C-alpha positions, 0 to 999 in steps of 0.5 A: 793352941795351933795346928800346923800342916806338915804333909798332904797339903795340896798333895795326896800323900804324906799325911802329917798334921801337928796340934799344939795345945797346953804345952804339948805337941800331938802328931796326927799321922806321919806318912811317906810321900809317894808318886808325884808328891815324893820329896825328900822323905827324910825331912820331917819339917819338925824335930821328932824329939819335941813331939809328945804324942802320935795318933795314927788314923790307919795303916796305909803307908802314906799315913804311917810310913815315916813312923820308924823315921820319927823313932829313929830321929828321936821321938820317945812317946807312944803311938795311939791307934786302933787294935787292927791298925796296930796289927796291920802296922806290924806287917806293913812297917816291917815290909816298908823297912825291908824296901828301904833297906833293899833300895839303899843296897841297890843304890849303893851297888850302883854308887860304888861303881860310879865312885859315889859315897854310900847312902843309908836307908831311910830306916831299917827293920830294927827301927820298925821293930822299935816302932812297934813296941810303942803302939797303944791300942784303943777301941772305937767309940771309947773316950780317953784322956791323953793328957791334961787338957786333951781327950780323944776318941776313935770312930770307924772311918770305913776305909781300911780294916781298923781305919779311924776318924780321930776326935780330939777335945783340946783345952787351953786357958779355959777354952775348949775346941773340938777337932775332927780329923777324917783320916781317909774316909771309906767308900760306901757299901764296900765288902767286909768293912763298915760304912764310915761313921758320922760325927755331928759336932766339931769346931774344926774339921780336917777332911781328906779330898782325894775324890773331892771333884768327882764321883766314882763311876760304875755303880753296877755289881763288882762281882758281875763286872769283874766276872765279865772281864775274867770270862772274856780274857780266859776265853782268849787264853790270856792272863788277868794281871791285877796290880793291887795294894796288898792290904785291903784291896787284895782281900776285897778281890778275894771276897769277890772272886769267891762269890764269882766261883760260888755263883759259876759266873765264869763259863769259859774256864770255871776252875781258873786258878788265882795266885796272890803273889805278895808276901805282904798280902799273904800276911795281911790276909791272915789278919783279915781272917782273924778276930774282926769283932767290932770291925766288919759289916753285918754281911761279913759277920753273917758269913763268919757265923755260917762258917764260910771262909771269906777269902778261901776258894778252890784254885787259890794259891798264895805264893811266898818265894821269889822263885815261885813268883817267877814260875808263874810266868812259865805256867801256860794256864790262863790265870789271875795274878794279884800282885803288889805294888798297886801303882806298879812302881815297884814289886813283883807285879812289874815282872808280871807286867813285863811278861803279859803287857805285850800279849793282846789276849791278856788284860791288866785290871786296875782296881785302885787310885793311880797317882800322877807320875806312877807307872800305873797312871802311865798305862791308864793314860794310853802308853803304847810302849814302856821300858821295863828292866832295860827292855822295851815292851809293847802295850797290847794287853787290854787295860781296864780301869775298874773305876767303881772299886775304890776305898775312898769316899767320892765327892757326894759322900764327902759332902754328905759326911760334912753335912752331918755336922750341925751347926757347921764347923767354925772352919774346914781344912781340906787336905789329902788331895791334888792341888787342883782337887783341893782348890775345887773342893774348897770353892764348892764348900764355900758356896755351900756356906762353909768357912773352908780353905785348902791348907798349905804346907807348913801353914800354921793356924790359930785355933783360938782366934780362928785365923791363919797365924803363919802362911804356908807354901806350896808343897816342895818338889824335887829338883827337876829331873829327866823323867824315867823312861817308863814314864815318858810320853807314850809316843816317844819310843816310836819317835826315837825308833824312827829317829834311829832308823833315819840315822842308820839310813844316813850312815848307810848312804855315806857313799851316796850321790851328792844330789840325793844326800843334799835333797835328804838333808834339805828335807830334814832341815825343813822338818826340823824347822817346822818342828821348832816353829 
């Protein structure tokens, strides 16, 4: 009986773990690697045809995004998940496949001009459709037999609609070990969905650690805090651009804005329009407005029972076509635009940033985690200029990090969740966090009396003997490459501009006096010598 880590090992994304028991191989999640974590997503680290079962904790792409690749490369079994995760996967995997196809098409257009061989998408919409036929749905709290020697149960993780903690009872040679995979644990007191549920018994716990070294900032009222930002921006005649994940975060924002409008909290422009510019978000909002029995908190249940539409209010418009999206940037009214992607690395939000970043009266509000290396993190780090679509854009808009709004449990909540296991597990594996975070969290858990460590990529662990069977490695990285222009140091464009001015001045003084040209040359040599020192 062993556990192998194929993703989210000292990285935040690409969750993928494999349990081997009683001659079966069981995969828990199969996610895409994103942002700074991204490597060759086509390399799974194992042969899909040798996997017997797959569990999916929730629909986010960093936990589910390589399922169609798994099918494409030979996986023949079922995919086990909760009902609402299955519904969300039906739109998210199709959307991901569309992106894979469009990315390949774009690369092939460039490659053809450069004489390069064509590339294939990671997977296609057809692969995604096949994947969806393999989904098998289960309710929270029901214990089921997967196969001889393996039982499982899903518990509400409170992270996303349908998100699950997975409990697995694994038996081999008469020895039973209980494993608990946290998936992504949710933040406390979020709108719509319930708080994460506690589990009290386990031999082994595999826990996420996204915020394992810090607590969330800003414990005020999300509704009032967001209203202040809107009011101040509209008073200046600006737009509020909110890069948001299409599934989960967008629906929370609509919930808050409905409350803002009902309570009249925006005085400068009470009838402000709100545009959700994401076809995926439009589809997801439909699911969030459907049958949520057994998945939402009491407050949301009361709203539904009172006949209140949680995500509908005057002034809301959901755009569909690309043309509708473009027209938003020619609408002179102050407005809210909620658009994907949440980290600004792709999607329609980049066009809205291009048209609004340079305007000091506007605001860009971040409401979710921005991974290292993402365009969103670059803006949060204080970029003064960025390159977008071949054009240099000054960053003059107000950049706001809405830190209190997160769908992940923070440090104290993670520690509290683990504290409910009595007695302490035989071992705790720390995954789904930046390397520095997982190592910091490991040190703290050990000080609290846990046997714990930060798992390495492709590490194998013997669950009977409770020891490392095969050491892993640090997460693989792409070959070093020149950073994209939009992710360069924030001061680099200014330096480059000055350098071009210097070069222009030199060229314009070709016929200048020798004395002056030599003096200028000496000054530049001195400057370069100081730079290199």
